[in-house]
N, CA, C and O atoms as a GROMACS GRO file, in nm:
protein
  600
    1ASN      N    1  -1.432  -0.350   1.021
    1ASN     CA    2  -1.563  -0.300   0.981
    1ASN      C    3  -1.673  -0.403   1.002
    1ASN      O    4  -1.788  -0.367   1.027
    2GLY      N    5  -1.638  -0.529   0.994
    2GLY     CA    6  -1.739  -0.634   1.007
    2GLY      C    7  -1.774  -0.668   1.150
    2GLY      O    8  -1.874  -0.736   1.174
    3ASN      N    9  -1.696  -0.624   1.246
    3ASN     CA   10  -1.719  -0.655   1.386
    3ASN      C   11  -1.777  -0.533   1.456
    3ASN      O   12  -1.705  -0.438   1.487
    4ALA      N   13  -1.910  -0.535   1.481
    4ALA     CA   14  -1.979  -0.420   1.540
    4ALA      C   15  -1.930  -0.392   1.681
    4ALA      O   16  -1.919  -0.276   1.721
    5GLY      N   17  -1.902  -0.497   1.758
    5GLY     CA   18  -1.854  -0.480   1.894
    5GLY      C   19  -1.720  -0.408   1.898
    5GLY      O   20  -1.698  -0.319   1.981
    6PHE      N   21  -1.631  -0.446   1.808
    6PHE     CA   22  -1.501  -0.382   1.800
    6PHE      C   23  -1.516  -0.236   1.762
    6PHE      O   24  -1.448  -0.149   1.817
    7GLN      N   25  -1.606  -0.208   1.666
    7GLN     CA   26  -1.628  -0.070   1.622
    7GLN      C   27  -1.677   0.016   1.738
    7GLN      O   28  -1.634   0.131   1.752
    8GLN      N   29  -1.768  -0.038   1.821
    8GLN     CA   30  -1.820   0.039   1.934
    8GLN      C   31  -1.711   0.069   2.036
    8GLN      O   32  -1.700   0.182   2.084
    9VAL      N   33  -1.630  -0.031   2.068
    9VAL     CA   34  -1.521  -0.011   2.163
    9VAL      C   35  -1.422   0.090   2.108
    9VAL      O   36  -1.374   0.177   2.180
   10LEU      N   37  -1.391   0.079   1.980
   10LEU     CA   38  -1.297   0.170   1.917
   10LEU      C   39  -1.348   0.314   1.920
   10LEU      O   40  -1.273   0.406   1.950
   11GLU      N   41  -1.476   0.333   1.889
   11GLU     CA   42  -1.535   0.467   1.893
   11GLU      C   43  -1.531   0.524   2.034
   11GLU      O   44  -1.502   0.643   2.053
   12ARG      N   45  -1.560   0.440   2.134
   12ARG     CA   46  -1.557   0.485   2.273
   12ARG      C   47  -1.415   0.527   2.313
   12ARG      O   48  -1.396   0.630   2.376
   13LEU      N   49  -1.316   0.446   2.275
   13LEU     CA   50  -1.176   0.478   2.308
   13LEU      C   51  -1.129   0.604   2.237
   13LEU      O   52  -1.062   0.688   2.297
   14GLU      N   53  -1.164   0.618   2.109
   14GLU     CA   54  -1.120   0.735   2.033
   14GLU      C   55  -1.183   0.864   2.083
   14GLU      O   56  -1.124   0.971   2.068
   15SER      N   57  -1.302   0.855   2.142
   15SER     CA   58  -1.367   0.976   2.194
   15SER      C   59  -1.322   1.009   2.337
   15SER      O   60  -1.357   1.115   2.390
   16ASP      N   61  -1.245   0.920   2.399
   16ASP     CA   62  -1.196   0.943   2.535
   16ASP      C   63  -1.095   1.059   2.534
   16ASP      O   64  -1.009   1.065   2.447
   17PRO      N   65  -1.106   1.152   2.631
   17PRO     CA   66  -1.013   1.265   2.636
   17PRO      C   67  -0.865   1.224   2.648
   17PRO      O   68  -0.777   1.298   2.605
   18VAL      N   69  -0.838   1.107   2.707
   18VAL     CA   70  -0.700   1.060   2.719
   18VAL      C   71  -0.637   1.043   2.581
   18VAL      O   72  -0.518   1.068   2.564
   19CYS      N   73  -0.715   1.000   2.483
   19CYS     CA   74  -0.666   0.980   2.346
   19CYS      C   75  -0.662   1.110   2.267
   19CYS      O   76  -0.619   1.111   2.152
   20GLN      N   77  -0.706   1.218   2.327
   20GLN     CA   78  -0.708   1.350   2.262
   20GLN      C   79  -0.784   1.347   2.129
   20GLN      O   80  -0.747   1.416   2.034
   21ARG      N   81  -0.888   1.266   2.125
   21ARG     CA   82  -0.974   1.251   2.007
   21ARG      C   83  -0.898   1.207   1.881
   21ARG      O   84  -0.940   1.237   1.769
   22LEU      N   85  -0.788   1.137   1.900
   22LEU     CA   86  -0.710   1.084   1.788
   22LEU      C   87  -0.763   0.946   1.750
   22LEU      O   88  -0.809   0.871   1.836
   23SER      N   89  -0.755   0.914   1.623
   23SER     CA   90  -0.801   0.784   1.575
   23SER      C   91  -0.695   0.677   1.600
   23SER      O   92  -0.579   0.708   1.627
   24LEU      N   93  -0.736   0.551   1.589
   24LEU     CA   94  -0.642   0.440   1.603
   24LEU      C   95  -0.533   0.450   1.498
   24LEU      O   96  -0.416   0.421   1.525
   25LYS      N   97  -0.571   0.492   1.378
   25LYS     CA   98  -0.474   0.505   1.269
   25LYS      C   99  -0.361   0.601   1.307
   25LYS      O  100  -0.245   0.576   1.276
   26SER      N  101  -0.396   0.710   1.372
   26SER     CA  102  -0.291   0.806   1.410
   26SER      C  103  -0.195   0.746   1.512
   26SER      O  104  -0.076   0.778   1.511
   27PHE      N  105  -0.245   0.660   1.601
   27PHE     CA  106  -0.157   0.594   1.697
   27PHE      C  107  -0.067   0.491   1.629
   27PHE      O  108   0.046   0.467   1.673
   28LEU      N  109  -0.116   0.430   1.522
   28LEU     CA  110  -0.035   0.333   1.449
   28LEU      C  111   0.072   0.403   1.366
   28LEU      O  112   0.180   0.347   1.343
   29ILE      N  113   0.044   0.524   1.320
   29ILE     CA  114   0.139   0.599   1.238
   29ILE      C  115   0.244   0.669   1.325
   29ILE      O  116   0.354   0.695   1.278
   30LEU      N  117   0.210   0.699   1.449
   30LEU     CA  118   0.298   0.775   1.537
   30LEU      C  119   0.441   0.721   1.546
   30LEU      O  120   0.533   0.802   1.540
   31PRO      N  121   0.465   0.591   1.560
   31PRO     CA  122   0.605   0.543   1.565
   31PRO      C  123   0.684   0.577   1.438
   31PRO      O  124   0.802   0.610   1.447
   32PHE      N  125   0.620   0.569   1.322
   32PHE     CA  126   0.689   0.603   1.197
   32PHE      C  127   0.725   0.752   1.195
   32PHE      O  128   0.833   0.790   1.149
   33GLN      N  129   0.634   0.835   1.245
   33GLN     CA  130   0.662   0.978   1.249
   33GLN      C  131   0.779   1.007   1.343
   33GLN      O  132   0.862   1.094   1.316
   34ARG      N  133   0.784   0.936   1.453
   34ARG     CA  134   0.894   0.957   1.548
   34ARG      C  135   1.027   0.916   1.487
   34ARG      O  136   1.128   0.983   1.508
   35ILE      N  137   1.028   0.807   1.412
   35ILE     CA  138   1.152   0.761   1.349
   35ILE      C  139   1.204   0.867   1.252
   35ILE      O  140   1.324   0.894   1.248
   36THR      N  141   1.115   0.925   1.172
   36THR     CA  142   1.161   1.027   1.077
   36THR      C  143   1.206   1.154   1.149
   36THR      O  144   1.296   1.223   1.102
   37ARG      N  145   1.145   1.184   1.262
   37ARG     CA  146   1.192   1.299   1.341
   37ARG      C  147   1.330   1.271   1.400
   37ARG      O  148   1.414   1.360   1.408
   38LEU      N  149   1.354   1.147   1.439
   38LEU     CA  150   1.486   1.111   1.490
   38LEU      C  151   1.592   1.128   1.382
   38LEU      O  152   1.704   1.171   1.410
   39LYS      N  153   1.556   1.095   1.259
   39LYS     CA  154   1.650   1.113   1.148
   39LYS      C  155   1.687   1.259   1.132
   39LYS      O  156   1.804   1.291   1.112
   40LEU      N  157   1.588   1.348   1.141
   40LEU     CA  158   1.616   1.492   1.131
   40LEU      C  159   1.703   1.539   1.247
   40LEU      O  160   1.793   1.621   1.229
   41LEU      N  161   1.676   1.486   1.366
   41LEU     CA  162   1.756   1.522   1.482
   41LEU      C  163   1.901   1.478   1.464
   41LEU      O  164   1.993   1.554   1.493
   42LEU      N  165   1.922   1.356   1.416
   42LEU     CA  166   2.058   1.308   1.391
   42LEU      C  167   2.128   1.387   1.281
   42LEU      O  168   2.250   1.408   1.289
   43GLN      N  169   2.055   1.430   1.181
   43GLN     CA  170   2.116   1.514   1.077
   43GLN      C  171   2.168   1.645   1.138
   43GLN      O  172   2.277   1.691   1.105
   44ASN      N  173   2.087   1.703   1.226
   44ASN     CA  174   2.131   1.828   1.292
   44ASN      C  175   2.250   1.802   1.385
   44ASN      O  176   2.341   1.886   1.393
   45ILE      N  177   2.251   1.690   1.453
   45ILE     CA  178   2.365   1.656   1.538
   45ILE      C  179   2.492   1.641   1.454
   45ILE      O  180   2.598   1.690   1.491
   46LEU      N  181   2.479   1.573   1.340
   46LEU     CA  182   2.595   1.555   1.252
   46LEU      C  183   2.649   1.688   1.200
   46LEU      O  184   2.770   1.704   1.183
   47LYS      N  185   2.560   1.784   1.175
   47LYS     CA  186   2.605   1.916   1.127
   47LYS      C  187   2.687   1.988   1.234
   47LYS      O  188   2.776   2.068   1.202
   48ARG      N  189   2.656   1.960   1.360
   48ARG     CA  190   2.719   2.035   1.469
   48ARG      C  191   2.837   1.961   1.536
   48ARG      O  192   2.900   2.016   1.627
   49THR      N  193   2.866   1.842   1.492
   49THR     CA  194   2.980   1.770   1.552
   49THR      C  195   3.108   1.804   1.477
   49THR      O  196   3.106   1.839   1.359
   50ARG      N  197   3.215   1.795   1.545
   50ARG     CA  198   3.346   1.824   1.487
   50ARG      C  199   3.385   1.709   1.394
   50ARG      O  200   3.379   1.593   1.433
   51PRO      N  201   3.426   1.741   1.272
   51PRO     CA  202   3.466   1.635   1.177
   51PRO      C  203   3.583   1.554   1.233
   51PRO      O  204   3.680   1.608   1.285
   52GLY      N  205   3.571   1.420   1.219
   52GLY     CA  206   3.676   1.330   1.263
   52GLY      C  207   3.669   1.295   1.411
   52GLY      O  208   3.750   1.216   1.459
   53SER      N  209   3.574   1.353   1.485
   53SER     CA  210   3.565   1.326   1.629
   53SER      C  211   3.492   1.194   1.653
   53SER      O  212   3.426   1.140   1.564
   54GLU      N  213   3.505   1.142   1.775
   54GLU     CA  214   3.436   1.018   1.815
   54GLU      C  215   3.284   1.038   1.811
   54GLU      O  216   3.209   0.946   1.777
   55GLU      N  217   3.239   1.160   1.845
   55GLU     CA  218   3.094   1.189   1.842
   55GLU      C  219   3.040   1.180   1.699
   55GLU      O  220   2.928   1.133   1.677
   56GLU      N  221   3.121   1.227   1.603
   56GLU     CA  222   3.077   1.220   1.464
   56GLU      C  223   3.066   1.074   1.419
   56GLU      O  224   2.972   1.038   1.348
   57VAL      N  225   3.161   0.992   1.458
   57VAL     CA  226   3.158   0.850   1.421
   57VAL      C  227   3.033   0.784   1.479
   57VAL      O  228   2.963   0.712   1.409
   58GLN      N  229   3.005   0.809   1.606
   58GLN     CA  230   2.888   0.750   1.671
   58GLN      C  231   2.757   0.801   1.609
   58GLN      O  232   2.664   0.723   1.586
   59ALA      N  233   2.750   0.931   1.583
   59ALA     CA  234   2.630   0.988   1.523
   59ALA      C  235   2.609   0.933   1.382
   59ALA      O  236   2.496   0.909   1.341
   60THR      N  237   2.717   0.914   1.308
   60THR     CA  238   2.708   0.859   1.173
   60THR      C  239   2.658   0.715   1.177
   60THR      O  240   2.575   0.675   1.096
   61GLN      N  241   2.710   0.636   1.272
   61GLN     CA  242   2.664   0.498   1.287
   61GLN      C  243   2.515   0.494   1.324
   61GLN      O  244   2.440   0.414   1.270
   62ALA      N  245   2.475   0.582   1.415
   62ALA     CA  246   2.334   0.589   1.454
   62ALA      C  247   2.246   0.630   1.336
   62ALA      O  248   2.138   0.575   1.316
   63TYR      N  249   2.294   0.727   1.259
   63TYR     CA  250   2.219   0.774   1.142
   63TYR      C  251   2.205   0.663   1.039
   63TYR      O  252   2.096   0.642   0.984
   64ASP      N  253   2.313   0.591   1.012
   64ASP     CA  254   2.308   0.480   0.915
   64ASP      C  255   2.212   0.371   0.961
   64ASP      O  256   2.135   0.317   0.881
   65ALA      N  257   2.217   0.338   1.091
   65ALA     CA  258   2.126   0.236   1.144
   65ALA      C  259   1.981   0.282   1.134
   65ALA      O  260   1.893   0.202   1.102
   66LEU      N  261   1.957   0.409   1.161
   66LEU     CA  262   1.822   0.463   1.154
   66LEU      C  263   1.772   0.466   1.010
   66LEU      O  264   1.655   0.437   0.985
   67GLU      N  265   1.858   0.500   0.916
   67GLU     CA  266   1.821   0.497   0.775
   67GLU      C  267   1.784   0.357   0.729
   67GLU      O  268   1.688   0.339   0.653
   68LYS      N  269   1.859   0.258   0.774
   68LYS     CA  270   1.829   0.118   0.741
   68LYS      C  271   1.693   0.078   0.800
   68LYS      O  272   1.615   0.010   0.734
   69LEU      N  273   1.666   0.121   0.922
   69LEU     CA  274   1.538   0.091   0.987
   69LEU      C  275   1.423   0.155   0.911
   69LEU      O  276   1.320   0.092   0.890
   70ILE      N  277   1.440   0.280   0.870
   70ILE     CA  278   1.335   0.349   0.794
   70ILE      C  279   1.311   0.279   0.661
   70ILE      O  280   1.197   0.262   0.618
   71LYS      N  281   1.419   0.238   0.595
   71LYS     CA  282   1.406   0.167   0.467
   71LYS      C  283   1.331   0.036   0.486
   71LYS      O  284   1.243   0.002   0.406
   72ASP      N  285   1.365  -0.039   0.591
   72ASP     CA  286   1.295  -0.165   0.620
   72ASP      C  287   1.148  -0.141   0.649
   72ASP      O  288   1.062  -0.215   0.601
   73CYS      N  289   1.119  -0.038   0.726
   73CYS     CA  290   0.979  -0.005   0.758
   73CYS      C  291   0.901   0.028   0.632
   73CYS      O  292   0.790  -0.020   0.613
   74ASN      N  293   0.960   0.110   0.546
   74ASN     CA  294   0.892   0.147   0.421
   74ASN      C  295   0.868   0.026   0.331
   74ASN      O  296   0.762   0.014   0.270
   75GLU      N  297   0.965  -0.063   0.324
   75GLU     CA  298   0.949  -0.185   0.243
   75GLU      C  299   0.838  -0.272   0.299
   75GLU      O  300   0.758  -0.328   0.223
   76ASN      N  301   0.832  -0.285   0.432
   76ASN     CA  302   0.727  -0.366   0.493
   76ASN      C  303   0.589  -0.303   0.474
   76ASN      O  304   0.491  -0.374   0.454
   77VAL      N  305   0.582  -0.171   0.482
   77VAL     CA  306   0.454  -0.103   0.458
   77VAL      C  307   0.409  -0.128   0.315
   77VAL      O  308   0.292  -0.158   0.291
   78GLN      N  309   0.501  -0.116   0.219
   78GLN     CA  310   0.466  -0.140   0.079
   78GLN      C  311   0.422  -0.285   0.057
   78GLN      O  312   0.328  -0.311  -0.018
   79ARG      N  313   0.490  -0.379   0.122
   79ARG     CA  314   0.453  -0.519   0.111
   79ARG      C  315   0.313  -0.544   0.166
   79ARG      O  316   0.234  -0.618   0.107
   80MET      N  317   0.281  -0.482   0.279
   80MET     CA  318   0.148  -0.498   0.338
   80MET      C  319   0.041  -0.435   0.251
   80MET      O  320  -0.068  -0.491   0.236
   81LYS      N  321   0.069  -0.318   0.194
   81LYS     CA  322  -0.027  -0.254   0.103
   81LYS      C  323  -0.052  -0.342  -0.018
   81LYS      O  324  -0.166  -0.357  -0.062
   82SER      N  325   0.054  -0.401  -0.070
   82SER     CA  326   0.042  -0.488  -0.185
   82SER      C  327  -0.043  -0.611  -0.152
   82SER      O  328  -0.128  -0.653  -0.230
   83THR      N  329  -0.019  -0.669  -0.034
   83THR     CA  330  -0.097  -0.785   0.009
   83THR      C  331  -0.243  -0.747   0.028
   83THR      O  332  -0.332  -0.824  -0.009
   84GLU      N  333  -0.270  -0.630   0.086
   84GLU     CA  334  -0.408  -0.584   0.104
   84GLU      C  335  -0.477  -0.567  -0.032
   84GLU      O  336  -0.593  -0.603  -0.046
   85GLU      N  337  -0.404  -0.512  -0.131
   85GLU     CA  338  -0.461  -0.497  -0.265
   85GLU      C  339  -0.494  -0.633  -0.326
   85GLU      O  340  -0.598  -0.649  -0.389
   86LEU      N  341  -0.405  -0.730  -0.308
   86LEU     CA  342  -0.430  -0.864  -0.362
   86LEU      C  343  -0.552  -0.928  -0.295
   86LEU      O  344  -0.633  -0.992  -0.362
   87ILE      N  345  -0.565  -0.910  -0.165
   87ILE     CA  346  -0.680  -0.964  -0.094
   87ILE      C  347  -0.808  -0.900  -0.145
   87ILE      O  348  -0.908  -0.968  -0.170
   88TYR      N  349  -0.806  -0.768  -0.160
   88TYR     CA  350  -0.923  -0.696  -0.210
   88TYR      C  351  -0.960  -0.745  -0.350
   88TYR      O  352  -1.077  -0.770  -0.378
   89LEU      N  353  -0.860  -0.758  -0.438
   89LEU     CA  354  -0.886  -0.805  -0.574
   89LEU      C  355  -0.939  -0.948  -0.575
   89LEU      O  356  -1.030  -0.980  -0.651
   90SER      N  357  -0.883  -1.034  -0.491
   90SER     CA  358  -0.928  -1.173  -0.491
   90SER      C  359  -1.073  -1.184  -0.444
   90SER      O  360  -1.143  -1.278  -0.482
   91GLN      N  361  -1.118  -1.090  -0.362
   91GLN     CA  362  -1.258  -1.089  -0.320
   91GLN      C  363  -1.349  -1.037  -0.430
   91GLN      O  364  -1.466  -1.074  -0.436
   92LYS      N  365  -1.297  -0.952  -0.517
   92LYS     CA  366  -1.378  -0.890  -0.622
   92LYS      C  367  -1.379  -0.968  -0.753
   92LYS      O  368  -1.478  -0.963  -0.827
   93ILE      N  369  -1.271  -1.039  -0.782
   93ILE     CA  370  -1.259  -1.108  -0.911
   93ILE      C  371  -1.309  -1.251  -0.900
   93ILE      O  372  -1.274  -1.324  -0.808
   94GLU      N  373  -1.393  -1.287  -0.997
   94GLU     CA  374  -1.445  -1.423  -1.005
   94GLU      C  375  -1.398  -1.484  -1.136
   94GLU      O  376  -1.424  -1.428  -1.243
   95PHE      N  377  -1.330  -1.597  -1.129
   95PHE     CA  378  -1.275  -1.661  -1.248
   95PHE      C  379  -1.377  -1.757  -1.308
   95PHE      O  380  -1.446  -1.829  -1.236
   96GLU      N  381  -1.385  -1.757  -1.442
   96GLU     CA  382  -1.483  -1.842  -1.510
   96GLU      C  383  -1.436  -1.987  -1.522
   96GLU      O  384  -1.514  -2.080  -1.504
   97CYS      N  385  -1.307  -2.006  -1.552
   97CYS     CA  386  -1.260  -2.142  -1.577
   97CYS      C  387  -1.182  -2.196  -1.459
   97CYS      O  388  -1.241  -2.244  -1.362
   98LYS      N  389  -1.053  -2.191  -1.466
   98LYS     CA  390  -0.972  -2.251  -1.361
   98LYS      C  391  -0.946  -2.152  -1.248
   98LYS      O  392  -0.952  -2.030  -1.268
   99ILE      N  393  -0.916  -2.204  -1.135
   99ILE     CA  394  -0.887  -2.119  -1.021
   99ILE      C  395  -0.743  -2.068  -1.033
   99ILE      O  396  -0.650  -2.145  -1.052
  100PHE      N  397  -0.729  -1.939  -1.021
  100PHE     CA  398  -0.598  -1.873  -1.031
  100PHE      C  399  -0.566  -1.818  -0.893
  100PHE      O  400  -0.636  -1.729  -0.845
  101PRO      N  401  -0.461  -1.868  -0.827
  101PRO     CA  402  -0.428  -1.816  -0.693
  101PRO      C  403  -0.370  -1.676  -0.703
  101PRO      O  404  -0.253  -1.657  -0.734
  102LEU      N  405  -0.454  -1.577  -0.675
  102LEU     CA  406  -0.414  -1.438  -0.689
  102LEU      C  407  -0.320  -1.393  -0.578
  102LEU      O  408  -0.228  -1.314  -0.601
  103ILE      N  409  -0.343  -1.444  -0.458
  103ILE     CA  410  -0.261  -1.402  -0.343
  103ILE      C  411  -0.138  -1.492  -0.334
  103ILE      O  412  -0.148  -1.614  -0.326
  104SER      N  413  -0.022  -1.427  -0.337
  104SER     CA  414   0.104  -1.498  -0.330
  104SER      C  415   0.206  -1.409  -0.260
  104SER      O  416   0.198  -1.286  -0.267
  105GLN      N  417   0.302  -1.471  -0.191
  105GLN     CA  418   0.404  -1.395  -0.120
  105GLN      C  419   0.488  -1.309  -0.215
  105GLN      O  420   0.526  -1.197  -0.182
  106SER      N  421   0.515  -1.362  -0.333
  106SER     CA  422   0.603  -1.292  -0.426
  106SER      C  423   0.529  -1.201  -0.523
  106SER      O  424   0.591  -1.116  -0.588
  107ARG      N  425   0.398  -1.215  -0.534
  107ARG     CA  426   0.321  -1.136  -0.632
  107ARG      C  427   0.284  -1.000  -0.574
  107ARG      O  428   0.245  -0.988  -0.458
  108ARG      N  429   0.298  -0.898  -0.660
  108ARG     CA  430   0.252  -0.766  -0.621
  108ARG      C  431   0.193  -0.696  -0.742
  108ARG      O  432   0.233  -0.720  -0.856
  109LEU      N  433   0.097  -0.610  -0.715
  109LEU     CA  434   0.030  -0.534  -0.820
  109LEU      C  435   0.118  -0.416  -0.859
  109LEU      O  436   0.155  -0.334  -0.775
  110VAL      N  437   0.151  -0.408  -0.988
  110VAL     CA  438   0.237  -0.300  -1.037
  110VAL      C  439   0.152  -0.184  -1.086
  110VAL      O  440   0.181  -0.068  -1.054
  111LYS      N  441   0.048  -0.214  -1.164
  111LYS     CA  442  -0.036  -0.109  -1.222
  111LYS      C  443  -0.173  -0.167  -1.250
  111LYS      O  444  -0.188  -0.285  -1.281
  112ARG      N  445  -0.275  -0.082  -1.237
  112ARG     CA  446  -0.410  -0.126  -1.274
  112ARG      C  447  -0.484  -0.006  -1.331
  112ARG      O  448  -0.451   0.109  -1.302
  113GLY      N  449  -0.584  -0.035  -1.412
  113GLY     CA  450  -0.660   0.074  -1.470
  113GLY      C  451  -0.770   0.022  -1.560
  113GLY      O  452  -0.772  -0.095  -1.598
  114GLU      N  453  -0.860   0.112  -1.594
  114GLU     CA  454  -0.972   0.077  -1.680
  114GLU      C  455  -0.939   0.112  -1.824
  114GLU      O  456  -0.883   0.218  -1.852
  115LEU      N  457  -0.974   0.022  -1.915
  115LEU     CA  458  -0.957   0.043  -2.058
  115LEU      C  459  -1.093   0.026  -2.125
  115LEU      O  460  -1.187  -0.024  -2.063
  116THR      N  461  -1.103   0.068  -2.249
  116THR     CA  462  -1.226   0.049  -2.325
  116THR      C  463  -1.197  -0.047  -2.439
  116THR      O  464  -1.109  -0.022  -2.522
  117ALA      N  465  -1.271  -0.155  -2.443
  117ALA     CA  466  -1.256  -0.253  -2.551
  117ALA      C  467  -1.356  -0.218  -2.661
  117ALA      O  468  -1.474  -0.196  -2.635
  118LEU      N  469  -1.306  -0.214  -2.784
  118LEU     CA  470  -1.392  -0.186  -2.899
  118LEU      C  471  -1.420  -0.316  -2.973
  118LEU      O  472  -1.328  -0.389  -3.009
  119ASP      N  473  -1.546  -0.343  -2.996
  119ASP     CA  474  -1.588  -0.462  -3.070
  119ASP      C  475  -1.646  -0.417  -3.204
  119ASP      O  476  -1.736  -0.334  -3.208
  120PHE      N  477  -1.592  -0.474  -3.313
  120PHE     CA  478  -1.642  -0.442  -3.447
  120PHE      C  479  -1.732  -0.555  -3.494
  120PHE      O  480  -1.691  -0.670  -3.498
  121ASN      N  481  -1.855  -0.520  -3.529
  121ASN     CA  482  -1.950  -0.619  -3.580
  121ASN      C  483  -1.957  -0.601  -3.731
  121ASN      O  484  -2.022  -0.509  -3.780
  122ASN      N  485  -1.889  -0.688  -3.803
  122ASN     CA  486  -1.887  -0.675  -3.949
  122ASN      C  487  -1.990  -0.765  -4.017
  122ASN      O  488  -1.986  -0.782  -4.139
  123LEU      N  489  -2.082  -0.822  -3.940
  123LEU     CA  490  -2.188  -0.903  -3.999
  123LEU      C  491  -2.299  -0.816  -4.056
  123LEU      O  492  -2.366  -0.855  -4.151
  124SER      N  493  -2.319  -0.701  -4.000
  124SER     CA  494  -2.424  -0.611  -4.049
  124SER      C  495  -2.368  -0.529  -4.167
  124SER      O  496  -2.247  -0.517  -4.182
  125PRO      N  497  -2.457  -0.473  -4.249
  125PRO     CA  498  -2.411  -0.394  -4.364
  125PRO      C  499  -2.328  -0.272  -4.321
  125PRO      O  500  -2.232  -0.235  -4.389
  126LYS      N  501  -2.365  -0.212  -4.212
  126LYS     CA  502  -2.288  -0.099  -4.161
  126LYS      C  503  -2.197  -0.150  -4.051
  126LYS      O  504  -2.235  -0.236  -3.972
  127TRP      N  505  -2.076  -0.097  -4.048
  127TRP     CA  506  -1.984  -0.135  -3.941
  127TRP      C  507  -2.038  -0.080  -3.810
  127TRP      O  508  -2.056   0.041  -3.795
  128LYS      N  509  -2.063  -0.169  -3.718
  128LYS     CA  510  -2.115  -0.126  -3.589
  128LYS      C  511  -2.005  -0.146  -3.485
  128LYS      O  512  -1.952  -0.255  -3.468
  129VAL      N  513  -1.974  -0.038  -3.417
  129VAL     CA  514  -1.870  -0.044  -3.315
  129VAL      C  515  -1.937  -0.032  -3.178
  129VAL      O  516  -2.011   0.062  -3.151
  130THR      N  517  -1.910  -0.129  -3.094
  130THR     CA  518  -1.959  -0.122  -2.957
  130THR      C  519  -1.838  -0.118  -2.864
  130THR      O  520  -1.731  -0.169  -2.896
  131SER      N  521  -1.858  -0.057  -2.750
  131SER     CA  522  -1.748  -0.050  -2.655
  131SER      C  523  -1.795  -0.102  -2.520
  131SER      O  524  -1.912  -0.093  -2.485
  132ARG      N  525  -1.700  -0.157  -2.446
  132ARG     CA  526  -1.729  -0.206  -2.311
  132ARG      C  527  -1.604  -0.189  -2.227
  132ARG      O  528  -1.492  -0.199  -2.277
  133PRO      N  529  -1.623  -0.162  -2.099
  133PRO     CA  530  -1.505  -0.142  -2.014
  133PRO      C  531  -1.439  -0.275  -1.977
  133PRO      O  532  -1.507  -0.374  -1.949
  134ILE      N  533  -1.308  -0.274  -1.977
  134ILE     CA  534  -1.231  -0.387  -1.925
  134ILE      C  535  -1.125  -0.330  -1.831
  134ILE      O  536  -1.090  -0.212  -1.840
  135TYR      N  537  -1.078  -0.412  -1.743
  135TYR     CA  538  -0.980  -0.368  -1.645
  135TYR      C  539  -0.850  -0.444  -1.663
  135TYR      O  540  -0.849  -0.565  -1.683
  136LEU      N  541  -0.741  -0.371  -1.655
  136LEU     CA  542  -0.608  -0.427  -1.669
  136LEU      C  543  -0.544  -0.431  -1.531
  136LEU      O  544  -0.542  -0.330  -1.460
  137HIS      N  545  -0.492  -0.546  -1.493
  137HIS     CA  546  -0.420  -0.563  -1.367
  137HIS      C  547  -0.283  -0.620  -1.401
  137HIS      O  548  -0.271  -0.738  -1.436
  138LEU      N  549  -0.181  -0.537  -1.392
  138LEU     CA  550  -0.045  -0.580  -1.423
  138LEU      C  551   0.026  -0.615  -1.292
  138LEU      O  552   0.045  -0.529  -1.206
  139PHE      N  553   0.064  -0.740  -1.279
  139PHE     CA  554   0.138  -0.787  -1.163
  139PHE      C  555   0.284  -0.801  -1.202
  139PHE      O  556   0.318  -0.791  -1.320
  140ASN      N  557   0.370  -0.824  -1.106
  140ASN     CA  558   0.512  -0.841  -1.137
  140ASN      C  559   0.538  -0.971  -1.213
  140ASN      O  560   0.646  -0.987  -1.270
  141ASP      N  561   0.442  -1.064  -1.214
  141ASP     CA  562   0.464  -1.192  -1.282
  141ASP      C  563   0.357  -1.230  -1.383
  141ASP      O  564   0.370  -1.333  -1.450
  142CYS      N  565   0.251  -1.150  -1.396
  142CYS     CA  566   0.147  -1.183  -1.494
  142CYS      C  567   0.060  -1.060  -1.524
  142CYS      O  568   0.067  -0.959  -1.454
  143LEU      N  569  -0.019  -1.072  -1.628
  143LEU     CA  570  -0.112  -0.968  -1.668
  143LEU      C  571  -0.252  -1.028  -1.665
  143LEU      O  572  -0.275  -1.135  -1.720
  144LEU      N  573  -0.344  -0.959  -1.600
  144LEU     CA  574  -0.481  -1.009  -1.586
  144LEU      C  575  -0.576  -0.906  -1.643
  144LEU      O  576  -0.572  -0.789  -1.606
  145LEU      N  577  -0.663  -0.950  -1.735
  145LEU     CA  578  -0.768  -0.865  -1.789
  145LEU      C  579  -0.900  -0.913  -1.730
  145LEU      O  580  -0.925  -1.033  -1.722
  146SER      N  581  -0.982  -0.819  -1.687
  146SER     CA  582  -1.112  -0.856  -1.631
  146SER      C  583  -1.217  -0.760  -1.684
  146SER      O  584  -1.186  -0.655  -1.739
  147ARG      N  585  -1.340  -0.798  -1.666
  147ARG     CA  586  -1.452  -0.713  -1.706
  147ARG      C  587  -1.555  -0.713  -1.595
  147ARG      O  588  -1.564  -0.808  -1.516
  148PRO      N  589  -1.634  -0.606  -1.588
  148PRO     CA  590  -1.735  -0.602  -1.483
  148PRO      C  591  -1.839  -0.711  -1.504
  148PRO      O  592  -1.871  -0.747  -1.618
  149LYS      N  593  -1.890  -0.763  -1.395
  149LYS     CA  594  -1.993  -0.866  -1.403
  149LYS      C  595  -2.122  -0.804  -1.454
  149LYS      O  596  -2.164  -0.698  -1.407
  150GLU      N  597  -2.184  -0.869  -1.550
  150GLU     CA  598  -2.306  -0.815  -1.610
  150GLU      C  599  -2.428  -0.867  -1.538
  150GLU      O  600  -2.541  -0.832  -1.574
   0.00000   0.00000   0.00000
């Protein structure tokens, strides 16, 4: 998004009839779609092979290898999504005291969400309750609370 030249070239390529007006994202997803289609094809082959035959053994080995590949691909996609989330958070969060290295190979975001913090002011004669939003970021190794910059 930050490189205007790249954006122009990308728009020109995506509008080219050779690309059938498909986006770059669709071309990046296409190999994953093909892998899952191969899995369905192998399932159908396994249904139609004779039990105990050499073809069944080979198809089963191919199916197992393909399942392992799909599992690895999904794990890598999840790892990349997690890293992207950490990068996004590290750009948005500003620490007041010490520097906390948010991006780490082993760290991943498990859950995040907005909460409402209630503050009770008991100095006044009437109990005054004020609320302010805070954000919870639960990682696999720590819990981070943040608040919007005022």
